[in-house]
DODOVEX-852359 format. One record per atom (N, C-alpha, C, CB): residue in three letters; x, y, z. Coordinates in steps of 0.02 Angstrom, whole numbers, plus 50000, padded with zeros to 5 digits. Atoms other than C-alpha are relative to their C-alpha. Glycine has a CB too. Example, Ala and Ser with C-alpha at 12.3 -4.5 7.8 and 13.67 -1.06 7.14 Angstrom:
ALA500454994150000;ALA506154977550390;ALA500455006050000;ALA499505000150062;SER499584994149997;SER506844994750357;SER499615005550037;SER500205002349929;
This chain:
MET499995004850059;MET378014745650102;MET499534995350002;MET500594996549992;THR500555003849990;THR376514736450064;THR500104994749955;THR499375003449992;LYS499875005750033;LYS376694718250001;LYS499434997649956;LYS500194995250046;VAL500585003550033;VAL375544709049875;VAL500304993949971;VAL499635004449942;LYS499755005950024;LYS375684691849819;LYS499874999249924;LYS499714994550039;VAL499985000650078;VAL375964688349630;VAL500104992749989;VAL500625004549964;TYR499925006450027;TYR375914672549534;TYR500154998749936;TYR499544997050009;GLN499885002250067;GLN376424664649369;GLN499284996649983;GLN500694994849995;PHE500625002950018;PHE374954659249266;PHE500144997349916;PHE499345006150010;GLU500085003650064;GLU374534649449105;GLU499365001249959;GLU500044992650013;CYS500514999050044;CYS373544652948958;CYS500074995149937;CYS499995007349980;TYR499945004850071;TYR373014641248799;TYR500155004649954;TYR499324995849972;ASP499774996450063;ASP373844647948642;ASP499704996049939;ASP500835000449994;ILE500385002750067;ILE372794643148491;ILE500454997049944;ILE499605005949966;MET499695000650069;MET374084644948364;MET500464992150012;MET500565007949980;SER499605005949982;SER375304631948452;SER499644993050030;SER500485002550052;ASP500315006349961;ASP373934620848536;ASP500244998050071;ASP500134993949960;GLN499675001749936;GLN374784622448702;GLN499825005050041;GLN500744999249998;PHE500004994449956;PHE374674630648858;PHE500635003650013;PHE499774998050059;ILE499594996250006;ILE375864644648874;ILE500215003950069;ILE499785003649950;ARG499884996149931;ARG376634652049042;ARG500085007349975;ARG500734997250046;SER499854992550023;SER376524670349031;SER500715002850026;SER499415005150032;LYS499274997449992;LYS378104681849038;LYS499895005550062;LYS500335003849921;ARG500144994849950;ARG377224691849171;ARG499724997350060;ARG499555005049975;TRP500195002849941;TRP376654688649356;TRP499385004550013;TRP500584999950057;ALA500564996649996;ALA375064694049408;ALA499694998850080;ALA499534997449940;THR500315000249951;THR373954695649555;THR499404995549996;THR499895005850014;THR500505004450022;THR372554683249584;THR499325004349960;THR499774995850069;ALA500524995950022;ALA371174696649539;ALA500155002249921;ALA499975006450051;ALA499884999450059;ALA372134701349388;ALA499944993649936;ALA500575002550010;ILE500025005250031;ILE372304683649324;ILE499274996749984;ILE500404996350034;ALA500635002350009;ALA370404680149362;ALA499645004549936;ALA499635000650072;ARG500214996350063;ARG370134694149220;ARG500224997249936;ARG500245006750002;ILE499925002650075;ILE370834684249088;ILE499734993349990;ILE500744999649978;PRO500335005450000;PRO369774672149017;PRO500374993649974;PRO499445001349964;GLY499745006250003;GLY370384653849021;GLY500694999050036;GLY500044998349932;ALA499475000349977;ALA371964657449114;ALA500094996150071;ALA500185006049998;THR499965004749949;THR372614646149244;THR500505001950055;THR500164993449971;GLN499744998349952;GLN373374652049408;GLN500544994250020;GLN499495001750046;ILE499435004249974;ILE375074642649463;ILE500105001450068;ILE500655001149964;LEU499874997349936;LEU374854642849645;LEU500634997850040;LEU499454998650037;GLU499415000949965;GLU376424635749698;GLU500585004949982;GLU500194993249990;SER499544994350031;SER377324650149602;SER499875006150046;SER499795002149917;GLY500184993349958;GLY376514663949734;GLY500705001650031;GLY499354998850064;ILE499464996649966;ILE377804675749800;ILE499695006750020;ILE500665000849954;GLU500104992949989;GLU377594691649903;GLU500555005149974;GLU499925000850073;VAL499574995050027;VAL378284707349821;VAL499735006050021;VAL500074999849928;ASP500234993049987;ASP378254725649849;ASP499385001649954;ASP500605005449987;GLU500384998150039;GLU376764732549775;GLU500035004349941;GLU499715001550029;ARG499834995550052;ARG377664743949665;ARG500104996449932;ARG500625003750021;VAL499795004250051;VAL378094730149559;VAL499384998249944;VAL500284993650037;ILE500545001350063;ILE376394727849474;ILE499645006249987;ILE499414994250017;GLU500174994250035;GLU376274745849426;GLU500294999749944;GLU500145005850029;SER499895000650069;SER376304741949251;SER499605002449946;SER500064994549989;ASP500424998950043;ASP375464744349090;ASP499324997550003;ASP500244998549953;ILE500535004849982;ILE374184731649150;ILE499884999550061;ILE500104993949980;GLU500125000549933;GLU373334733049313;GLU500064993450034;GLU499415002350011;GLY499875004849968;GLY373854720949433;GLY500594994349974;GLY499404997850007;MET499555005450033;MET375194712049328;MET500705005549996;MET499644996449912;THR499334997050011;THR377134715049316;THR500215002149940;THR500454996250016;GLN499734997850063;GLN378174721849174;GLN500124992049978;GLN500735005750004;ILE499835007050030;ILE378504706949049;ILE500744998950017;ILE499884999549916;GLY499325001649978;GLY380024698649105;GLY500214999450061;GLY500375003649981;PHE499874999849921;PHE379914701549290;PHE500264993850026;PHE499355001650041;ASN499875005849969;ASN380994690049399;ASN500015001650067;ASN500594996949977;PRO500054998149925;PRO380614690649580;PRO500714998550039;PRO499384995450036;GLY499245000949975;GLY382464683849614;GLY500445004849987;GLY500314994449973;THR499654992250000;THR383124700849548;THR499675005950018;THR500205002049936;ALA500384995049984;ALA381844710849604;ALA500225005050059;ALA499404997250013;SER499804996349929;SER382294725349737;SER499714997950056;SER499865007150002;GLY500245001749930;GLY382194720649910;GLY500124992850022;GLY499255001450007;PHE499935007449991;PHE382634701349878;PHE500654999350020;PHE499864995949938;GLN499345001949973;GLN384124693749965;GLN500334996749940;GLN499964995250066;ARG499695004550063;ARG385344689149815;ARG500684996650016;ARG500135005049932;GLU499295003849989;GLU386864682849915;GLU499844996450068;GLU500745005650005;ILE500005004149930;ILE387124670150069;ILE500675004650024;ILE500134989849995;GLU499444998849948;GLU388214677650211;GLU500324995550027;GLU499855003050048;ASP499645006049937;ASP389514666850302;ASP500035003150052;ASP500774996849992;
């Protein structure tokens, strides 16, 4: 199982005149392909590479949440 690091990112939305955080997570390479996108470095997290197999290369599905992704610890044992 290969791990890959994904990040949240923001893009400027001309309609609202604000930066909007994407509903997807993406690799650095995928973010670099988006004009004006800003990678949020502190959001980086390693995930199984299968989570970036979506309709856009290097990006997760819309609504991806690494806290509920398969392989993540969800409970603390006593």
